[in-house]
MIGUTOR-764741 format. One record per residue (C-alpha): residue number from 1; x, y negated, z. Coordinates in steps of 0.001 Angstrom, whole numbers. Each point is the difference from the previous one (the first is absolute). Last residue first. Layout:
REM residues N
[atom NUM; [X; Y; Z]]
...
***
This chain:
REM residues 152
[atom 152; [-71840; -45395; -2232]]
[atom 151; [3600; -1066; -103]]
[atom 150; [-33; -4039; 321]]
[atom 149; [1264; -1834; -3228]]
[atom 148; [3501; -1524; 485]]
[atom 147; [861; 2010; -3691]]
[atom 146; [-2847; -1631; -1726]]
[atom 145; [-1759; 1185; -2366]]
[atom 144; [-1794; -539; -3872]]
[atom 143; [2716; -2073; -1309]]
[atom 142; [2706; 914; 2434]]
[atom 141; [3173; -491; -2017]]
[atom 140; [19; -1731; -3656]]
[atom 139; [2848; -855; -2840]]
[atom 138; [-562; 3900; -572]]
[atom 137; [-3479; -401; -1231]]
[atom 136; [-1885; 3331; -313]]
[atom 135; [-3378; 530; -1519]]
[atom 134; [-2220; 2878; 1865]]
[atom 133; [-2557; 2046; -291]]
[atom 132; [340; 1847; -3228]]
[atom 131; [2961; 1914; 732]]
[atom 130; [1325; -1200; 3299]]
[atom 129; [490; 3517; 1586]]
[atom 128; [1467; 1366; -3021]]
[atom 127; [2270; -3016; -223]]
[atom 126; [2047; 573; 3094]]
[atom 125; [-330; -1498; 3432]]
[atom 124; [2886; 625; 2316]]
[atom 123; [-336; 694; 3866]]
[atom 122; [2297; -278; 2772]]
[atom 121; [1740; -3157; -1163]]
[atom 120; [3464; -894; 230]]
[atom 119; [1443; 3581; -1119]]
[atom 118; [2442; 2293; 1942]]
[atom 117; [-2781; 1380; 1812]]
[atom 116; [-1881; 774; -3244]]
[atom 115; [-273; 3791; 875]]
[atom 114; [-2720; 1385; -2277]]
[atom 113; [-3249; 480; -427]]
[atom 112; [-1976; -423; -3377]]
[atom 111; [-3140; -1786; 204]]
[atom 110; [-2997; 254; -2381]]
[atom 109; [-2579; -2833; 278]]
[atom 108; [-3499; 24; 1192]]
[atom 107; [-1708; -3699; -145]]
[atom 106; [-963; -3057; 1623]]
[atom 105; [-384; -3339; -177]]
[atom 104; [-426; -3064; 2181]]
[atom 103; [3723; -604; 205]]
[atom 102; [1882; 3169; -766]]
[atom 101; [-1422; 3283; 1555]]
[atom 100; [1188; 3270; -919]]
[atom 99; [-1976; 3309; 619]]
[atom 98; [2343; 3336; -208]]
[atom 97; [1275; 2502; -2644]]
[atom 96; [3038; 1779; 815]]
[atom 95; [2980; 798; -1735]]
[atom 94; [2833; 1711; 982]]
[atom 93; [3553; -356; -1066]]
[atom 92; [2792; 1841; -1769]]
[atom 91; [2991; -2031; -478]]
[atom 90; [1991; -1511; -2852]]
[atom 89; [2771; -2562; 542]]
[atom 88; [343; -3205; -2137]]
[atom 87; [141; -2112; 3109]]
[atom 86; [-3066; -1815; -664]]
[atom 85; [-1339; 3844; 513]]
[atom 84; [-872; 2426; -2814]]
[atom 83; [-3029; 2004; 738]]
[atom 82; [-733; 3557; -295]]
[atom 81; [-3763; 669; 915]]
[atom 80; [-1983; 1788; 2691]]
[atom 79; [-3665; 290; 67]]
[atom 78; [-3204; -805; 1598]]
[atom 77; [1336; 1192; 3509]]
[atom 76; [-2659; -386; 3052]]
[atom 75; [1224; -2175; 2421]]
[atom 74; [831; 550; 3700]]
[atom 73; [1300; -3268; 1925]]
[atom 72; [2406; -638; 2847]]
[atom 71; [-35; -3769; 1226]]
[atom 70; [3352; -1470; 1067]]
[atom 69; [491; -3335; 2198]]
[atom 68; [3886; -83; 540]]
[atom 67; [-112; -1994; -3274]]
[atom 66; [-1821; -2903; 1634]]
[atom 65; [70; -3158; -2306]]
[atom 64; [-572; 2429; -3039]]
[atom 63; [-3426; 915; 1565]]
[atom 62; [-1525; 3179; -1155]]
[atom 61; [3120; 1885; -49]]
[atom 60; [-442; 3429; -1731]]
[atom 59; [566; 3776; 1102]]
[atom 58; [-829; 2743; -2410]]
[atom 57; [-2272; 3405; -203]]
[atom 56; [-523; 1467; -3405]]
[atom 55; [-2969; 1817; -1176]]
[atom 54; [29; 2918; -2762]]
[atom 53; [-3504; 1713; -139]]
[atom 52; [-244; 3568; 1383]]
[atom 51; [-2805; -1042; 2309]]
[atom 50; [3000; -2483; 1548]]
[atom 49; [3704; 897; -1095]]
[atom 48; [2966; -1890; 1335]]
[atom 47; [2463; -2106; -1613]]
[atom 46; [2020; -2352; 2650]]
[atom 45; [1232; -3479; -1071]]
[atom 44; [2109; -1341; 2964]]
[atom 43; [-172; -3888; -997]]
[atom 42; [-1819; -2244; -2476]]
[atom 41; [58; -2892; -1941]]
[atom 40; [-2499; -737; -2329]]
[atom 39; [340; 165; -3824]]
[atom 38; [-2128; -1077; -3048]]
[atom 37; [701; 1472; -3538]]
[atom 36; [733; -1675; -3428]]
[atom 35; [2799; -2509; 1495]]
[atom 34; [958; -2610; -2312]]
[atom 33; [-3003; -2167; 1091]]
[atom 32; [966; -37; 3552]]
[atom 31; [-2175; -1535; 2811]]
[atom 30; [2249; 338; 2995]]
[atom 29; [-2048; 457; 3259]]
[atom 28; [-754; -1548; 3286]]
[atom 27; [-2259; 2172; 2025]]
[atom 26; [-3058; -1724; 1430]]
[atom 25; [-1643; 3549; 1407]]
[atom 24; [1237; 3407; 60]]
[atom 23; [-2205; 2457; 1728]]
[atom 22; [814; 2624; -2986]]
[atom 21; [-3592; -151; -1461]]
[atom 20; [-282; -3527; 857]]
[atom 19; [2852; -778; -2456]]
[atom 18; [-5; -3723; 178]]
[atom 17; [2013; -2568; -2205]]
[atom 16; [2211; -3200; 419]]
[atom 15; [1555; -1146; -3257]]
[atom 14; [2962; -967; -1364]]
[atom 13; [813; -204; -3741]]
[atom 12; [-3187; -2102; -380]]
[atom 11; [-3822; 934; -659]]
[atom 10; [-2430; -1087; -2315]]
[atom 9; [-3142; 2220; 187]]
[atom 8; [-1526; 1061; -3725]]
[atom 7; [-3484; -1051; -459]]
[atom 6; [-2574; 2560; 1075]]
[atom 5; [-1010; 2161; -2692]]
[atom 4; [-4126; -311; -1216]]
[atom 3; [-598; 4052; -1390]]
[atom 2; [-2860; 279; 2763]]
[atom 1; [-2000; -2716; 770]]
***
């Protein structure tokens, strides 16, 4: 039936998610209702043109337990935006749109790409990605996921 909305999914301050279009599975992320946008740690960003459209290449570490393993990705640039980081510095970041899987649900989210190597978690899930989909209880962790699950 059209018009019936799924109830919002209860999630905790930490969850594991999949970004299958980037080859990332069971990535532990920080859920942050104080951040508007979601961000993902990447390295070696290079911009290039493909059929007269802006694209980027970048390296990601799909397995947090094996940082020596990197995957080179190419993605169409959705936009660029100025973001104020947690350290209050402003930086211009590339934005991509990709499939996001959390628990038994999946939807497209916008991700800014940045260097999060100094942060504990390689991904931060912000408000815009959760809007209409999730309710956050900061006292909980891993409500819909398990950090010990085997990657796909």
